[in-house]
C-alpha positions, -999 to +999 in steps of 0.1 A: +178+479+483+210+493+498+241+472+505+250+498+531+219+496+553+210+468+577+178+459+596+140+463+593+128+484+622+162+490+638+180+502+608+218+509+606+236+526+577+274+527+578+294+551+557+330+561+550+363+546+538+394+533+555+415+563+544+389+590+541+383+617+568+363+593+589+337+565+591+304+564+609+269+550+613+234+563+613+209+544+635+172+549+628+145+532+649+161+533+683+135+537+710+135+570+729+144+574+765+174+551+767+205+563+785+233+567+759+265+586+758+299+585+740+316+568+770+292+539+767+300+535+730+337+539+736+338+508+758+328+487+728+351+505+704+381+501+726+379+463+723+381+466+685+408+493+684+441+483+667+473+478+686+462+458+716+476+424+707+506+409+689+482+399+661+472+435+654+482+461+630+504+489+643+480+515+629+471+538+657+435+550+659+418+563+690+384+554+675+369+582+695+332+582+689+313+615+685+275+615+688+262+641+663+224+636+667+196+616+683+207+621+719+195+649+742+205+653+778+220+618+779+190+600+765+179+588+730+152+610+715+138+584+690+153+604+661+182+591+640+214+587+659+245+597+639+279+587+651+313+599+637+346+581+641+374+602+626+404+585+609+436+598+624+464+575+613+458+567+576+489+564+554+476+563+519+510+565+503+518+530+515+492+517+490+502+538+460+525+511+446+495+487+446+471+511+429+473+493+396+473+457+410+446+434+424+456+421+458+449+384+461+422+376+488+410+412+488+379+428+472+399+449+448+390+428+417+353+424+426+348+461+435+363+469+401+340+445+384+309+459+402+316+496+400+342+501+374+362+521+400+377+514+434+393+532+462+427+515+464+437+533+497+436+505+522+407+488+504+383+518+508+349+507+517+359+470+517+384+476+545+379+461+579+381+497+592+344+500+583+335+475+611+342+501+637+310+518+627+291+485+632+306+482+667+294+517+675+259+508+662+260+476+682+267+496+714+234+515+708+217+481+702+230+469+736+213+498+753+180+483+741+191+447+750+200+458+785+163+465+791+156+428+785+187+414+803+202+401+770+240+397+770+263+388+740+298+375+745+323+365+718+354+345+726+382+328+707+379+290+703+409+286+680+436+307+664+461+295+639+453+259+648+457+264+685+425+252+703+409+264+735+403+233+755+392+244+790+365+270+787+364+296+815+344+326+803+356+347+832+390+349+816+378+361+781+386+397+787+417+392+808+440+383+779+449+398+745+432+371+724+399+370+742+405+333+748+386+314+775+416+290+780+446+307+797+468+277+788+461+282+751+470+320+752+507+314+754+506+290+725+486+315+705+513+341+712+540+318+700+520+309+669+515+345+660+552+352+664+560+323+642+536+333+615+547+370+616+583+360+611+573+340+580+555+370+566+522+351+566+488+352+584+463+329+601+426+326+608+406+310+636+372+303+651+351+326+673+321+315+693+293+339+702+272+331+733+240+350+738+221+347+771+187+360+782+170+358+748+132+352+753+114+326+733+094+338+703+119+359+683+122+352+646+099+348+616+083+315+606+096+312+570+116+341+556+134+362+582+141+332+605+163+343+634+191+318+626+190+328+589+193+365+598+221+359+623+240+338+598+236+365+572+246+393+595+278+374+605+286+364+569+284+401+562+317+406+581+345+405+555+367+379+571+340+355+580+337+325+557+314+301+576+287+302+603+272+274+624+246+275+651+243+249+679+258+216+668+262+230+633+280+206+609+283+180+637+245+176+635+249+159+602+268+131+619+242+125+646+209+106+648+176+123+657+177+108+691+212+123+697+204+157+683+169+165+696+168+185+728+146+169+754+120+192+768+113+191+806+090+212+828+120+234+837+131+238+801+155+221+777+179+196+791+203+200+762+210+227+736+221+210+704+198+234+685+218+264+698+187+282+711+167+283+679+140+260+666+121+265+633+138+298+629+124+311+663+143+315+696+133+289+721+145+306+753+178+287+756+212+303+751+220+311+714+253+296+705+270+305+672+305+299+658+321+317+629+351+307+608+375+336+602+398+334+572+435+345+573+443+381+567+450+384+529+477+411+532+509+391+535+545+399+527+551+365+509+552+371+471+519+362+454+508+359+418+482+384+405+474+406+376+473+443+370+443+464+360+451+456+323+450+419+330+487+413+327+505+389+351+524+404+380+539+394+413+528+413+444+545+415+478+525+435+503+542+455+530+527+479+555+507+478+587+484+448+587+469+424+612+484+389+614+450+376+624+416+392+624+411+377+659+405+391+685+396+425+669+368+407+650+352+394+682+334+427+692+323+430+655+306+396+658+290+407+690+277+439+673+261+420+644+243+396+667+231+426+688+217+444+657+198+413+646+184+406+681+172+442+686+156+443+652+137+411+660+127+423+694+111+454+679+094+434+652+080+411+679+067+440+699+050+453+668+027+422+668+025+414+706+035+426+740+043+391+750+076+372+748+078+335+753+042+335+766+050+360+793+040+397+794 
């Protein structure tokens, strides 16, 4: 059991700390013969890279991926793929004054409880910086999903209480918040400016839409597709809640309202979010995640030091105001990793998906 490795057949191990020499991922179980190069991975990493919206940290990282193994002449070999992402703009001295304090909302106190030691430089392994390695691994997973025509798209439904009302997925990548409602973008910009001035932070909700998933993925009891997706997304540090399909709204409906009618051409509704009994049903998979506010804020907060004595901490430095939209490609990556793993597991028992060869 390793808390740093994810997956069953398509296995990903991420490594590295926020202020170490670099971070990276090792992907084992990727099928051979797929076209893969650093430029393909970079497309995904660029969307997560800091400094692209007013909500982002000013830390400057190129996040330039380097493939060290597992690819020959532009194609995967079936051997482990190792990817390195060097850290270029770490400023560890900015954290030295907090080295003896536990930052509220961070993993400082829990890492200390678990290991008896912690890397206080930017949170070390608990830093969101680690998620760049997941995005790189997700890019490799997408090379497999492309074979099946499966696409994963995450977009911002709300940020700091500002809701997207008119959903136009064509506009998701045309604005700095990955929001499908252009009218909401300006209000989000204003909200971020307001919160930044107050020295605070905000959260939001991200929706992940997956199309082209064949019916039949997922296990019958343990390893249900929705359970694995929820677990993967909850494994992102800033995510505090996951719902699939109608989610919590299902609790307020009757069976006749929630059941998806089945017609000769497919389902006429999708309250289930594309998954029934833990197995994909061929409809779009729809997931929403609740993203908490960034815990590093400049407002004074009560805490204790490593000796248990009360202290007041006021955090300065380069921090996001909101994890959105940089968390969006991370959400996509985790969904991709789960889907690829289940695709390979299904192929291990049958060559058929959804009753079709």
